[in-house]
C-alpha positions as CSV (number, residue, x, y, z in Angstrom):
1,M,-45.0,-128.1,25.7
2,T,-46.4,-131.5,25.0
3,A,-45.0,-134.6,26.7
4,G,-46.0,-138.2,27.6
5,V,-46.3,-139.8,31.0
6,L,-43.0,-139.9,32.8
7,T,-42.7,-143.4,34.3
8,L,-39.9,-145.1,36.4
9,G,-40.6,-148.5,38.1
10,A,-38.6,-151.4,39.5
11,C,-37.3,-152.0,36.0
12,G,-35.3,-148.8,36.1
13,G,-36.6,-147.6,32.7
14,G,-36.4,-144.0,31.4
15,G,-39.4,-141.6,30.9
16,D,-40.9,-141.6,27.4
17,D,-41.0,-137.7,26.9
18,G,-38.3,-137.8,24.2
19,G,-35.4,-137.9,26.5
20,S,-35.3,-141.4,27.4
21,Q,-31.8,-142.1,26.1
22,D,-30.3,-139.2,28.3
23,G,-32.3,-140.4,31.0
24,A,-31.0,-144.0,30.8
25,A,-27.4,-142.6,30.7
26,S,-28.0,-140.5,33.8
27,L,-29.4,-143.5,35.7
28,A,-26.3,-145.5,35.0
29,S,-23.8,-142.9,36.1
30,G,-22.7,-140.7,39.0
31,P,-22.9,-141.3,42.8
32,L,-26.0,-142.7,44.2
33,P,-28.1,-140.1,46.0
34,E,-28.6,-140.4,49.7
35,I,-32.2,-141.3,50.1
36,D,-34.1,-143.0,52.9
37,C,-36.1,-145.3,50.6
38,A,-39.3,-147.0,50.8
39,T,-39.1,-150.7,50.1
40,K,-42.2,-150.8,47.8
41,G,-45.1,-148.7,46.5
42,K,-46.3,-146.9,43.5
43,V,-46.8,-143.1,43.6
44,R,-48.7,-141.5,40.9
45,G,-48.7,-137.8,40.2
46,S,-50.0,-135.4,37.5
47,G,-50.3,-131.8,36.9
48,S,-47.9,-128.9,36.0
49,S,-45.8,-129.2,32.9
50,A,-43.6,-126.4,34.1
51,Q,-41.9,-128.8,36.5
52,Q,-41.7,-131.8,34.2
53,I,-38.1,-131.8,33.6
54,A,-37.2,-131.4,37.2
55,M,-39.8,-134.1,38.0
56,K,-38.0,-136.5,35.4
57,R,-34.6,-135.9,36.9
58,W,-35.9,-136.4,40.5
59,M,-37.6,-139.6,39.5
60,Q,-34.5,-140.9,37.7
61,Q,-32.4,-140.2,40.9
62,Y,-34.8,-141.5,43.3
63,Q,-35.2,-144.7,41.2
64,R,-31.5,-145.4,41.1
65,A,-31.4,-145.7,45.0
66,C,-35.0,-147.0,45.5
67,Q,-35.7,-149.7,42.9
68,G,-38.7,-151.1,44.8
69,V,-40.8,-148.0,44.2
70,Q,-42.7,-147.2,40.9
71,L,-43.1,-143.4,40.1
72,V,-45.4,-141.9,37.5
73,Y,-45.9,-138.3,36.7
74,D,-48.2,-137.1,33.8
75,P,-47.6,-133.3,32.8
76,L,-51.2,-132.7,31.8
77,G,-51.2,-129.0,33.1
78,S,-52.0,-127.5,36.5
79,G,-55.8,-127.6,36.0
80,A,-55.8,-131.3,35.2
81,G,-53.5,-132.0,38.1
82,V,-55.9,-130.4,40.6
83,A,-58.7,-132.2,39.0
84,Q,-57.2,-135.6,39.0
85,F,-56.1,-135.3,42.7
86,H,-59.9,-134.4,43.5
87,R,-60.9,-137.6,41.7
88,G,-58.5,-139.6,43.8
89,A,-56.6,-140.6,40.8
90,T,-53.2,-139.5,42.1
91,A,-51.2,-139.5,45.3
92,F,-50.1,-135.8,44.5
93,G,-50.9,-133.2,42.0
94,G,-48.7,-130.4,40.6
95,T,-50.0,-126.9,40.2
96,D,-48.4,-123.5,39.4
97,Q,-50.9,-121.6,41.5
98,A,-51.7,-122.4,45.1
99,L,-55.0,-124.0,45.8
100,T,-58.1,-121.9,46.5
101,E,-60.0,-122.5,49.6
102,E,-62.7,-124.3,47.8
103,E,-60.0,-126.7,46.1
104,R,-58.6,-127.4,49.5
105,R,-61.7,-129.0,50.4
106,V,-61.6,-132.5,48.6
107,P,-64.3,-135.4,48.7
108,A,-64.3,-137.3,51.9
109,D,-62.9,-140.4,50.3
110,V,-59.9,-138.6,48.9
111,C,-58.4,-137.3,52.0
112,P,-60.3,-139.1,55.0
113,G,-60.4,-136.8,57.9
114,G,-58.1,-134.3,56.3
115,K,-57.8,-131.8,53.4
116,A,-55.5,-130.9,50.5
117,I,-52.5,-128.7,51.2
118,D,-49.8,-127.0,49.1
119,L,-46.2,-127.9,49.3
120,P,-43.8,-125.5,47.4
121,M,-41.3,-127.6,45.7
122,V,-40.0,-126.0,42.4
123,G,-39.0,-122.4,41.9
124,G,-38.9,-121.0,38.3
125,T,-37.8,-117.9,36.7
126,I,-39.9,-115.9,34.1
127,A,-37.5,-114.2,31.9
128,L,-38.4,-111.3,29.6
129,G,-36.6,-112.0,26.3
130,Y,-36.0,-109.3,23.6
131,N,-34.8,-108.9,20.0
132,L,-32.9,-105.7,19.8
133,P,-29.9,-106.0,17.7
134,G,-26.8,-104.0,19.2
135,V,-28.6,-103.5,22.7
136,T,-27.5,-105.7,25.5
137,G,-28.2,-105.6,29.2
138,L,-31.4,-103.8,28.7
139,V,-33.0,-102.6,31.9
140,L,-36.7,-102.1,32.4
141,D,-38.9,-101.5,35.5
142,A,-42.4,-102.7,36.4
143,P,-44.3,-99.5,35.3
144,T,-42.5,-99.2,32.0
145,L,-43.1,-103.1,31.4
146,A,-46.7,-102.4,32.0
147,R,-47.0,-99.7,29.4
148,V,-45.0,-101.9,27.0
149,F,-47.2,-104.9,27.3
150,D,-50.3,-102.7,27.2
151,A,-49.2,-101.0,24.0
152,R,-49.0,-97.5,25.7
153,I,-45.2,-97.4,25.0
154,T,-44.6,-98.4,21.2
155,K,-41.2,-97.4,20.4
156,W,-37.8,-98.6,21.9
157,N,-36.5,-95.1,22.0
158,H,-39.3,-93.9,24.2
159,P,-38.0,-91.4,27.0
160,A,-39.1,-93.8,29.7
161,I,-36.9,-96.7,28.3
162,Q,-33.9,-94.3,27.6
163,A,-34.0,-92.9,31.1
164,L,-33.5,-96.5,32.5
165,N,-30.7,-97.1,29.7
166,P,-28.8,-93.8,29.6
167,D,-25.7,-95.3,28.0
168,A,-27.7,-97.2,25.2
169,T,-28.2,-96.3,21.8
170,L,-31.9,-97.2,21.4
171,P,-33.3,-97.4,17.9
172,D,-36.5,-95.7,16.6
173,L,-38.0,-99.2,16.2
174,A,-41.5,-100.5,17.0
175,I,-42.0,-102.7,20.1
176,V,-43.6,-106.0,19.2
177,P,-45.0,-107.4,22.5
178,V,-45.6,-111.1,22.4
179,H,-47.9,-112.9,24.9
180,R,-49.4,-116.3,25.4
181,A,-52.5,-117.1,23.4
182,D,-53.3,-120.1,25.6
183,D,-54.3,-119.9,29.3
184,S,-51.0,-120.2,31.3
185,G,-49.5,-120.3,34.8
186,T,-46.6,-118.3,33.2
187,T,-49.1,-115.5,32.2
188,Q,-50.8,-115.7,35.6
189,N,-47.5,-115.1,37.4
190,L,-46.4,-112.3,35.2
191,N,-49.8,-110.7,35.6
192,A,-49.5,-111.0,39.3
193,Y,-46.0,-109.3,39.2
194,L,-47.2,-106.3,37.0
195,K,-50.3,-106.0,39.2
196,G,-48.3,-106.1,42.4
197,A,-45.3,-104.0,41.3
198,A,-46.8,-101.6,38.8
199,G,-50.1,-100.9,40.6
200,D,-52.8,-99.0,38.8
201,R,-50.4,-98.9,35.6
202,W,-51.5,-102.5,35.3
203,P,-55.4,-102.7,35.3
204,Y,-55.7,-106.4,34.6
205,P,-56.2,-109.3,37.1
206,A,-53.7,-111.9,38.0
207,S,-55.3,-114.3,35.5
208,K,-54.0,-117.2,33.3
209,K,-55.7,-115.4,30.4
210,W,-53.9,-112.5,28.7
211,Q,-56.1,-109.5,28.7
212,A,-54.0,-106.5,27.9
213,Q,-54.2,-104.5,24.6
214,G,-52.3,-105.0,21.3
215,G,-49.3,-107.1,20.8
216,H,-49.0,-110.7,19.1
217,S,-50.0,-113.9,20.6
218,A,-48.4,-117.4,20.3
219,N,-49.4,-120.8,21.8
220,G,-47.0,-122.0,24.5
221,S,-43.7,-120.8,25.8
222,D,-41.8,-122.3,22.9
223,A,-43.7,-120.4,20.4
224,V,-43.5,-117.1,22.1
225,A,-39.6,-117.7,22.3
226,T,-39.5,-118.4,18.6
227,A,-41.6,-115.3,17.8
228,V,-39.1,-113.2,19.6
229,T,-36.1,-114.7,18.0
230,Q,-37.7,-114.2,14.4
231,T,-39.1,-110.6,15.1
232,E,-36.7,-107.5,15.4
233,G,-38.1,-105.3,18.1
234,A,-40.0,-108.1,19.8
235,I,-40.3,-108.7,23.6
236,G,-41.9,-111.7,25.2
237,Y,-42.0,-113.8,28.4
238,F,-41.2,-117.3,28.9
239,E,-39.3,-119.7,31.5
240,L,-35.7,-119.0,31.8
241,S,-34.7,-122.4,30.0
242,F,-36.2,-121.1,26.7
243,A,-33.9,-117.9,26.9
244,V,-30.9,-120.0,27.8
245,K,-31.5,-122.8,25.1
246,R,-32.1,-120.0,22.3
247,K,-29.5,-117.6,23.4
248,I,-32.1,-115.0,23.8
249,D,-31.1,-111.6,25.5
250,T,-33.1,-111.0,28.7
251,V,-34.2,-107.9,30.4
252,R,-32.7,-106.9,33.8
253,I,-35.4,-105.6,36.2
254,A,-34.8,-102.2,38.2
255,T,-36.3,-103.1,41.4
256,G,-34.9,-100.3,43.7
257,A,-31.9,-102.3,44.5
258,A,-28.4,-100.8,44.0
259,E,-28.1,-102.8,40.7
260,P,-30.7,-104.1,38.2
261,V,-31.3,-107.8,38.7
262,A,-30.9,-110.4,35.9
263,P,-33.0,-113.5,35.7
264,G,-31.2,-116.6,37.1
265,T,-31.6,-119.5,39.4
266,Q,-29.8,-117.8,42.3
267,S,-31.6,-114.5,41.8
268,A,-34.9,-116.3,41.6
269,S,-34.3,-118.1,44.7
270,A,-33.6,-114.8,46.5
271,G,-36.9,-113.5,45.1
272,I,-38.7,-116.5,46.5
273,A,-37.0,-115.9,49.8
274,A,-38.8,-112.6,50.0
275,A,-42.2,-114.4,50.0
276,K,-44.2,-115.2,53.1
277,V,-46.0,-118.3,54.0
278,V,-49.6,-117.3,54.3
279,G,-51.3,-120.8,54.3
280,E,-52.9,-122.1,57.6
281,G,-51.8,-125.1,59.4
282,K,-49.5,-127.5,57.3
283,D,-50.6,-125.5,54.1
284,L,-47.5,-123.6,52.8
285,R,-49.1,-121.4,50.2
286,L,-46.7,-118.4,49.6
287,R,-47.4,-114.7,49.0
288,F,-44.8,-113.0,47.0
289,D,-43.4,-109.6,47.6
290,Y,-43.4,-108.2,44.0
291,K,-42.0,-104.8,45.2
292,T,-39.0,-106.4,46.9
293,S,-35.8,-104.3,46.6
294,A,-33.6,-106.9,48.2
295,E,-30.2,-107.0,46.7
296,G,-29.9,-109.8,43.9
297,A,-33.6,-110.7,44.2
298,Y,-35.3,-111.3,40.9
299,P,-39.1,-110.5,41.4
300,I,-40.7,-112.4,38.5
301,V,-40.9,-115.8,39.7
302,L,-43.1,-118.8,40.0
303,V,-43.4,-121.7,42.4
304,T,-44.9,-125.1,41.4
305,Y,-46.7,-126.8,44.5
306,E,-47.3,-130.5,45.1
307,I,-50.8,-131.1,46.3
308,V,-51.1,-133.8,49.0
309,C,-53.5,-134.7,51.9
310,D,-52.3,-133.6,55.2
311,T,-53.9,-136.7,56.7
312,G,-55.8,-139.6,55.0
313,N,-53.3,-140.4,52.4
314,A,-53.6,-143.9,50.8
315,P,-51.7,-146.4,53.2
316,D,-50.3,-148.4,50.3
317,S,-48.6,-145.4,48.8
318,L,-47.9,-143.2,51.9
319,P,-44.5,-144.4,52.7
320,A,-43.2,-144.2,49.2
321,L,-44.8,-140.7,48.8
322,K,-43.2,-139.5,52.0
323,S,-39.9,-140.8,50.9
324,F,-39.9,-139.3,47.5
325,L,-41.0,-135.8,48.5
326,T,-38.6,-135.9,51.3
327,Y,-35.9,-136.4,48.7
328,T,-37.1,-133.7,46.3
329,A,-37.2,-131.2,49.2
330,S,-33.8,-132.2,50.5
331,R,-30.7,-130.1,49.9
332,E,-29.5,-132.7,47.4
333,G,-32.9,-132.8,45.6
334,Q,-33.2,-129.0,45.4
335,E,-29.4,-128.7,44.2
336,E,-30.4,-130.7,41.2
337,L,-32.4,-127.8,39.9
338,H,-29.7,-125.5,39.1
339,A,-28.4,-127.4,36.1
340,L,-32.0,-127.6,34.7
341,H,-32.5,-123.7,35.0
342,Y,-35.0,-124.1,37.8
343,A,-34.6,-122.1,41.1
344,P,-34.0,-124.1,44.3
345,L,-36.2,-123.3,47.2
346,P,-34.6,-121.0,49.8
347,E,-33.6,-123.0,52.8
348,S,-36.1,-121.3,55.1
349,V,-38.9,-122.6,52.9
350,A,-37.4,-126.0,52.2
351,T,-37.0,-126.7,55.9
352,Q,-40.8,-126.1,56.4
353,V,-41.6,-128.3,53.5
354,R,-39.5,-131.2,54.9
355,E,-41.2,-130.8,58.3
356,V,-44.7,-131.1,56.8
357,V,-43.7,-134.1,54.6
358,A,-42.5,-135.8,57.7
359,S,-45.9,-135.3,59.4
360,L,-48.1,-136.6,56.5
361,S,-50.3,-139.4,57.6
């Protein structure tokens, strides 16, 4: 998905990513959010495009209450976000994968006396969309998905799929798996799920590059969704918003819970709640439990992290940075995500994020 820089400043203008008219309307209506505003400053961020719609909404809401601050976010992708932060070009970066140990060590002039840390901020749902006329509510599990996406199950009426859907009339139709052609955080998180939940049935690493056998490829989530809608028998993966927008049927995941779990903002939040914080000190890197059988917990999720300095942040942007991230991690800020088809952080995680943001220096 391509977008321009999202910019909001003291003039109160909308972003330039194609939704500026809607943005201007939202700036002018509704109750003001309750924010402890900074009085001035410029906060520049860049990185993950997965969070760009959430970031635009947050920037609009923050700007309505805090007109002395200028906010800029450039959705260049996770890799670019990390690289720009390392060059000291931004106050924060957005990435769909937690930093590696090496990436946490930044040049001395970027975080003087400190290091880069991960703050989980935006939860996402990776939906599995399919095109199978006459079949709704399809159920699959991790081992079966692994074989489907690796071209080891090639027909929709395969016994393994029928066993998971005993009341469905499955057609003798070829399965057409569709995956991302480009390196993608969405691919990486699906790979991580299959590796964690299907075990040896998925022999590929949790990589941004697709390495399984067979199937068709498409560039970007939008193209994958298009391929699914246009190809009978297709199955592909993309963020939940694409399935909602295009009215694509989505797979319910059999996790061992009493009922298969459908993708949704609440179920993804429950899936994120099964994760554990494994970062050290103020770093809040999460490790997901892909084998969770908690009721209502959807296991194929991603989290976008905001990268900041734990100490040594630029003094001229620090008050505004803390004010903005305090709002995004607040209950009010997280509740904004439901309508945008993102998953709010579970309160147990959001509380820790707020505590770390308050301690930034």
